[in-house]
C-alpha positions as CSV (number, residue, x, y, z in Angstrom):
1,M,84.2,98.4,82.1
2,D,87.7,98.1,84.0
3,D,88.3,98.9,87.9
4,D,90.8,101.5,86.8
5,R,88.0,103.3,84.7
6,I,85.3,103.1,87.3
7,G,87.5,104.4,89.8
8,T,88.4,107.5,87.8
9,I,85.0,108.0,87.2
10,G,84.3,108.1,90.9
11,Q,87.1,110.2,91.9
12,N,86.2,112.9,88.9
13,E,82.5,112.8,90.1
14,F,83.3,113.1,93.9
15,F,85.7,116.2,93.0
16,S,82.4,117.5,90.9
17,L,80.3,116.9,93.8
18,C,82.7,119.0,96.2
19,E,82.8,121.9,93.7
20,R,78.9,121.9,93.6
21,E,78.6,122.1,97.1
22,R,81.5,124.7,97.6
23,L,83.6,122.4,99.7
24,Y,87.3,122.4,98.9
25,A,88.9,119.2,97.4
26,S,92.4,118.7,97.1
27,R,94.3,115.9,96.0
28,P,97.5,115.0,97.9
29,E,100.3,114.1,95.6
30,P,101.7,111.8,95.1
31,D,99.0,109.7,96.6
32,R,100.7,107.0,98.4
33,T,98.9,107.3,101.8
34,G,95.3,106.3,101.1
35,K,94.0,109.9,100.9
36,D,92.4,110.7,97.5
37,F,91.1,114.0,98.8
38,I,91.6,116.5,101.7
39,V,88.0,118.1,101.7
40,E,87.9,121.4,103.8
41,W,84.9,123.7,104.3
42,K,84.8,127.4,103.5
43,P,86.1,129.3,106.7
44,D,83.9,131.4,109.0
45,E,84.6,135.1,108.0
46,G,82.6,136.3,110.7
47,N,85.3,136.6,113.4
48,G,88.7,138.2,113.4
49,F,91.8,136.4,111.9
50,D,93.0,135.7,115.8
51,T,89.3,134.5,117.1
52,R,88.8,132.3,114.0
53,P,88.1,128.5,114.5
54,P,90.1,126.8,112.0
55,P,88.1,125.5,108.8
56,R,87.1,122.1,109.1
57,K,88.2,119.3,107.0
58,C,88.0,115.8,106.6
59,L,89.9,113.2,104.7
60,V,88.7,111.0,101.8
61,Q,89.5,108.2,100.2
62,V,87.3,107.5,97.2
63,K,86.4,103.4,95.8
64,S,84.2,103.0,93.0
65,T,82.1,99.8,92.2
66,R,79.5,98.7,89.5
67,L,75.9,98.7,90.3
68,G,74.6,95.6,92.1
69,S,78.1,94.8,93.4
70,R,78.2,94.6,97.2
71,Q,82.2,94.7,97.6
72,V,84.8,97.2,97.4
73,R,88.6,96.6,98.0
74,V,90.6,98.5,100.1
75,K,94.2,98.2,100.9
76,L,95.2,97.7,104.3
77,S,98.0,100.2,104.8
78,A,95.7,103.0,103.1
79,A,93.1,102.3,105.7
80,E,95.8,102.4,108.2
81,W,97.0,105.8,107.4
82,L,93.2,107.0,107.6
83,A,92.5,105.1,110.7
84,K,95.5,106.5,112.4
85,D,95.4,110.3,111.1
86,L,93.8,112.8,113.8
87,S,91.3,114.2,111.1
88,P,88.2,112.7,110.5
89,A,88.1,110.2,107.8
90,F,86.0,108.4,105.5
91,F,85.6,105.8,102.5
92,I,83.2,107.1,100.0
93,C,82.1,104.4,97.4
94,A,81.1,105.7,94.3
95,V,78.2,103.4,92.7
96,I,78.4,103.3,88.9
97,D,75.8,102.5,86.4
98,E,75.6,100.7,83.1
99,A,76.0,104.2,81.6
100,E,79.1,105.0,83.4
101,T,77.6,107.7,85.8
102,V,77.6,107.8,89.3
103,D,73.8,106.2,90.6
104,H,74.5,107.1,93.9
105,Y,77.3,107.5,96.9
106,V,77.7,105.1,100.1
107,G,80.0,106.9,102.8
108,Y,81.7,105.1,105.7
109,H,83.1,107.0,108.3
110,I,86.1,105.5,110.0
111,A,85.4,105.5,113.5
112,N,83.9,103.0,116.1
113,V,83.2,99.4,114.0
114,W,85.3,100.4,110.9
115,L,88.1,101.8,113.0
116,E,88.3,98.7,115.2
117,R,88.0,96.6,112.2
118,I,91.2,98.2,110.5
119,L,93.4,98.2,113.9
120,A,92.7,94.8,115.2
């Protein structure tokens, strides 16, 4: 299974996961800044438009790896875009098994130690 194939599987499965959880996941096009998805929560409809808070959102870069691997590669330029954005940002790693399905996900919030590693 080549890296492009598992990357596509991981991104498609992440999009499906967002749909099942009733999150809005959109893909910025063209993908040049490391943002694979902008994920937004449904806005609170209990208030009027003038008092309603903005919807929560975050930026996500999905990386995929094979079960048993302990590494993923992230381009520094993409990590920098995510680290310097004002929205919360995450790396989500889809771990793909031999049947070419997602076994599990591992998430990394780009804050604290991860932010320091990117910007140092």
